C-alpha positions in Angstrom: 52.3 171.8 88.0 49.5 172.8 85.6 49.1 176.3 87.0 51.9 178.9 86.8 54.1 180.1 89.7 56.2 183.2 90.3 59.2 183.8 92.4 62.2 186.2 92.9 65.7 184.9 92.5 69.0 185.6 90.8 69.8 184.9 87.1 73.5 185.0 86.0 74.1 187.3 89.0 71.2 189.8 88.3 68.1 190.2 90.4 65.3 188.5 88.5 61.7 187.6 88.4 60.8 184.0 87.3 57.5 182.8 85.9 57.1 179.1 85.4 54.7 176.3 84.5 55.1 172.6 83.8 56.6 173.3 80.4 58.1 176.8 80.2 60.1 179.3 82.2 60.2 183.1 81.6 63.0 185.1 83.4 62.7 189.0 83.5 65.4 191.3 84.7 63.9 194.8 85.3 67.4 196.4 85.8 68.4 195.5 82.2 66.0 197.7 80.3 63.1 195.4 81.4 64.5 192.6 79.4 63.3 189.0 79.2 66.6 187.2 79.7 65.4 183.6 79.4 62.6 181.8 77.7 63.0 178.0 78.2 61.0 175.1 77.0 61.8 172.2 79.3 65.6 171.9 79.2 66.1 174.1 76.1 67.1 177.8 76.5 66.0 179.8 73.5 67.4 183.3 74.3 71.0 184.4 74.0 72.7 185.7 77.1 76.1 187.5 76.7 78.4 185.7 79.2 80.8 188.7 79.2 78.2 190.9 80.8 76.7 188.4 83.2 75.7 190.0 86.5 77.0 193.4 85.5 75.2 196.8 85.7 76.5 200.1 84.4 75.8 203.8 84.9 73.9 205.7 82.2 77.2 207.3 81.1 78.9 203.9 80.8 75.9 202.7 78.7 76.1 205.7 76.4 79.9 205.6 75.9 80.8 207.3 72.7 77.3 206.8 71.2 78.3 204.3 68.6 77.1 200.8 68.1 80.4 199.5 69.3 79.7 201.0 72.7 76.5 199.1 73.2 76.3 196.7 76.1 74.5 193.8 74.3 73.1 191.7 77.1 71.0 189.6 74.9 67.4 188.5 75.6 64.3 190.3 74.4 63.7 194.0 74.5 61.5 196.7 73.1 62.8 199.7 71.1 61.2 202.6 69.1 61.5 202.5 65.3 62.6 203.8 62.9 66.2 203.5 63.9 68.7 206.0 62.5 71.0 208.9 63.2 69.9 211.4 60.6 67.2 213.4 62.4 65.1 213.4 65.7 62.3 211.4 64.1 64.7 208.4 64.3 65.9 206.5 67.4 69.6 207.0 67.8 70.3 203.7 69.3 71.6 201.4 70.6 73.3 202.5 72.8 70.4 204.1 74.7 70.9 204.5 78.5 67.2 205.0 79.2 64.9 202.8 77.0 67.4 200.1 76.1 69.5 199.8 79.2 67.7 201.9 81.9 66.5 200.4 85.1 62.8 199.6 84.7 60.5 199.6 87.6 58.7 196.4 88.6 55.1 197.4 88.5 53.5 194.0 88.9 54.5 190.4 89.6 51.4 188.4 90.4 49.3 185.4 89.7 46.1 186.1 87.8 44.2 182.9 88.3 46.4 180.1 86.9 48.4 182.7 84.8 51.6 184.5 85.8 52.0 188.2 85.0 54.9 190.7 85.1 54.9 194.3 84.1 57.9 196.7 83.9 58.1 200.4 83.0 61.1 202.3 81.7 62.2 205.7 83.0 60.7 208.6 80.9 62.9 209.5 77.9 62.8 213.2 77.0 64.6 212.7 73.7 62.1 210.3 72.1 59.2 211.5 74.3 58.5 207.9 75.3 58.0 205.7 78.4 57.8 202.0 77.6 55.7 199.5 79.6 56.4 195.7 78.9 53.9 193.3 80.3 54.3 189.5 79.9 51.7 186.8 80.7 52.6 183.1 80.9 49.7 180.8 80.5 49.3 177.4 82.1 49.4 174.1 80.3 51.9 175.0 77.5 54.4 177.5 76.2 52.1 180.4 75.4 53.3 183.8 76.4 51.6 187.1 75.5 53.7 190.3 75.4 51.6 193.5 75.8 53.9 196.4 74.8 52.8 200.1 75.4 54.3 203.4 74.4 53.3 206.5 76.3 54.1 210.1 75.2 55.5 211.8 78.3 56.2 215.2 76.6 54.1 218.2 75.6 54.7 217.5 71.9 53.4 215.0 69.4 55.7 212.1 68.6 55.5 209.3 66.0 57.0 205.9 66.6 56.6 202.2 65.8 56.8 199.7 68.6 59.7 197.4 67.7 60.4 194.2 69.7 63.7 192.4 69.3 64.4 188.7 70.4 67.9 187.4 70.4 67.9 183.6 69.8 70.9 181.3 70.6 72.4 179.8 67.4 75.4 178.1 68.7 76.8 174.6 69.1 79.4 173.1 71.4 82.5 171.7 69.8 84.1 168.5 71.0 86.9 170.5 72.6 84.5 172.6 74.5 84.5 175.7 72.4 81.6 177.3 70.5 80.7 177.6 66.9 77.7 178.7 64.9 74.9 176.1 64.4 74.1 175.9 60.7 70.9 174.0 61.5 69.3 177.2 62.9 66.9 178.9 60.5 64.6 181.9 60.6 61.4 181.7 58.5 58.8 184.3 57.6 56.1 184.4 54.9 56.8 186.5 51.8 54.4 189.2 50.5 53.4 188.2 47.0 52.7 191.9 46.3 55.9 193.1 48.1 57.1 196.7 47.7 60.6 195.3 47.7 61.8 194.0 44.3 63.2 190.8 45.7 60.5 190.4 48.3 62.8 191.6 51.0 65.1 194.6 51.7 68.7 194.3 52.6 69.3 196.8 55.4 72.8 196.0 56.6 75.5 193.8 55.2 76.2 192.4 51.7 73.4 192.5 49.2 74.3 189.0 48.0 74.4 187.5 51.5 73.8 183.8 50.9 71.7 183.5 54.1 68.9 185.4 52.4 66.8 182.7 50.6 63.4 183.6 49.3 61.4 180.6 48.0 58.5 181.7 45.7 57.3 178.1 45.4 56.4 177.9 49.1 55.9 181.7 49.6 58.4 181.7 52.4 61.6 183.5 53.2 64.3 181.3 54.8 67.5 182.5 56.5 69.7 179.5 57.4 72.4 180.7 59.8 75.9 180.9 58.2 77.5 183.4 60.7 77.4 186.4 58.3 76.6 189.8 59.6 73.5 191.2 58.0 69.9 192.4 58.3 66.8 192.2 56.1 63.3 193.6 56.4 60.1 192.0 54.9 56.7 193.5 54.4 55.2 190.2 55.4 51.4 190.3 55.8 51.0 186.9 57.5 51.8 188.0 61.1 54.3 185.4 62.1 58.0 184.8 62.2 59.8 181.6 63.4 63.2 180.4 64.6 64.1 176.7 64.6 67.1 174.7 65.6 66.7 171.5 63.7 69.8 170.0 65.3 68.2 170.2 68.7 64.7 169.8 67.5 63.1 173.0 68.9 61.2 176.0 67.5 60.1 179.4 68.7 57.3 181.3 67.0 56.0 184.9 67.3 52.5 185.8 66.1 51.1 189.3 65.9 48.6 191.5 64.1 49.4 193.2 60.8 47.3 196.2 60.1 46.3 196.4 56.4 47.0 199.8 54.9 48.9 201.1 57.9 52.4 202.7 57.6 55.3 200.7 58.8 58.9 201.8 59.4 61.9 200.9 57.2 60.0 201.1 53.9 57.1 198.9 55.2 58.8 196.2 57.2 56.6 194.2 59.6 59.4 191.8 60.4 63.2 192.0 60.3 66.0 189.4 60.7 69.5 190.3 62.0 72.3 187.8 62.1 75.6 188.2 64.0 78.6 187.0 62.1 81.7 187.8 60.0 81.8 191.3 58.5 81.3 194.8 59.9 78.5 197.3 60.3 79.9 200.8 61.3 82.4 200.1 64.0 80.6 197.0 65.1 82.5 193.7 64.4 82.0 190.3 65.9 85.2 188.6 64.7 86.6 186.6 67.5 83.7 187.4 69.7 82.3 183.9 70.2 78.8 185.4 69.8 76.4 183.3 67.8 72.8 184.4 67.6 70.0 185.5 65.4 67.4 188.2 65.9 63.6 187.9 65.3 62.4 191.5 65.1 58.6 192.4 65.0 57.4 195.9 64.2 54.0 197.5 64.8 52.6 200.3 62.7 53.8 203.9 63.0 51.5 205.8 65.4 51.4 209.5 66.2 50.9 210.1 69.9 49.5 213.3 71.3 50.9 214.4 74.6 49.8 211.8 77.1 48.7 209.5 74.4 49.5 205.7 74.2 49.9 203.0 71.6 49.9 199.3 72.3 51.1 196.2 70.4 50.5 192.6 71.4 52.8 189.6 70.4 52.2 186.0 71.2 55.0 183.6 71.8 54.9 179.9 71.4 57.6 177.2 71.6 57.6 173.4 70.9 59.7 170.4 69.8 60.0 170.6 66.0 62.2 168.5 63.7 62.9 171.1 61.0 62.6 174.6 59.7 59.1 176.0 60.4 56.9 176.3 57.2 53.6 177.2 58.9 52.4 178.6 62.2 49.0 178.9 63.9 47.6 179.6 67.3 48.0 176.0 68.3 51.5 175.1 66.9 53.7 174.9 63.9 54.6 172.6 61.0 58.0 171.6 59.6 56.3 169.4 56.9 52.9 170.0 55.5 49.7 168.0 56.0 49.6 165.6 53.0 47.4 162.8 51.8 48.7 160.1 49.4 46.3 157.5 48.0 47.5 154.0 48.6 44.4 151.8 47.9 40.8 152.2 47.1 39.3 154.3 49.8 42.5 154.6 51.8 45.3 157.1 52.0 48.6 157.8 53.7 48.4 160.9 56.0 51.7 162.6 56.9 52.7 165.8 58.7 55.3 166.9 61.2 55.7 169.8 63.6 54.8 170.6 67.2 52.2 172.1 69.5 52.2 174.9 72.0 49.7 173.4 74.4 48.9 170.1 76.2 45.9 168.6 74.4 44.6 165.9 72.2 45.3 165.6 68.5 42.5 164.9 66.1 42.3 164.1 62.4 39.0 165.5 61.0 37.4 164.8 57.6 34.8 167.3 56.3 32.5 167.5 53.2 32.5 170.3 50.7 30.3 172.4 53.1 32.8 171.9 55.8 30.5 169.5 57.8 32.3 166.9 59.8 32.1 163.4 58.3 34.4 161.7 60.8 37.0 162.4 63.4 39.7 160.2 64.8 41.7 160.9 68.0 45.5 160.6 67.5 46.2 160.7 71.2 47.7 163.3 73.6 50.2 165.9 72.6 52.2 168.6 74.3 55.0 171.1 73.6 57.8 168.7 74.6 56.8 166.0 72.1 57.3 166.1 68.4 54.2 165.6 66.2 55.2 163.0 63.6 52.1 161.9 61.7 52.5 159.0 59.2 49.5 156.6 59.1 47.1 154.9 56.7 43.5 156.2 57.1 40.2 155.3 55.5 39.0 158.3 53.5 35.2 158.8 54.1 33.1 159.1 51.0 32.4 162.7 50.1 35.4 164.0 52.0 36.7 167.3 50.5 38.7 168.7 53.4 41.1 167.2 55.9 42.2 169.0 59.1 44.7 168.3 61.9 43.4 169.8 65.1 44.5 170.1 68.7 41.7 170.0 71.3 42.7 172.1 74.3 40.2 171.9 77.1 37.3 171.5 74.6 38.5 174.1 72.1 39.6 172.8 68.7 42.7 174.7 67.3 43.4 173.9 63.7 47.1 173.1 63.0 46.8 172.4 59.4 44.1 172.0 56.6 44.2 170.2 53.3 41.7 170.6 50.4 41.0 167.3 48.7 40.1 166.9 45.0 
């Protein structure tokens, strides 16, 4: 099954729309705030689903409750919110809970095949308080795990509004105990690049939870921020300029990556955050506590720039998803895949070197090792064989180094297009 398929079915008791190809499955539930409730790579489900709410729908009044975080019906999955969040003034989104944008019943505008691609589009009810109507369109591509989310805000009022498009993915971070119970999985890690010129003194901003939360681990040597899951409640924001954030479960050997555009010089919410990480765990924020909840998940949150919308105006934000087998925490991400260990070359004999790397790819294709001269002209290229998202890339081989080689690249050929996974400058 190289092309994609679509069908209507149920998912945990909800009416759902299912988009599939040979590698990935995407499940949307319009009635749950237009959420994506499942994104699976082969047998592995990435998204958290709250079993206590399976199959349940509520009235707007039940969704709103007393308006506090503790009243929120946290279904899980992926959803889109307006940022900044807060309760101080009307320029902030007072949610969740939010019975319209977060939990309203979205209309199903489109469920169709576009050539070999599968597309779904869902639109929220209009929300007079924020002035917004949200449209979420997702496209699943054939031959791999690539998904594109096209998110749109429309101003449905007669006044100007200013918001950032904020997308939140809840990722499973649990393990099954021998007795059948659940616990947090410490091998789960979130990764995002640090900003070397960050406006935040530590390179990140603690938004909720303890300032000394041991999960927050910036690594200046690699230029990366790591958040290994320790089941502590907390949230951080990063003004990361690189345009990617990753989740990995090294115990299972899978990774999920989001890629997006960062606009230089644009204003972002929360002091300049382009990505945020939230972790469920011990501790309390407001009246929200997860003690005894058996809930184990991490959130990858991506934010677009703040945009002022005139009446009837729109703003859009695109995010690319990719998933693959990956043996460790993600240290680099690209259009074609991700790495958990860098591309490296170790001399072993005159004219020969040991080439190593590990990670995964988002598409079915052919791996190539390419040697280039100082002007980036190809000197030689060797096929390393087929690759796909369900197979770990584990490179460890002795190669002859061509004379004059100054660059080494690991590339994935997808239907004749070369996608660079990693590059290495040689001395």
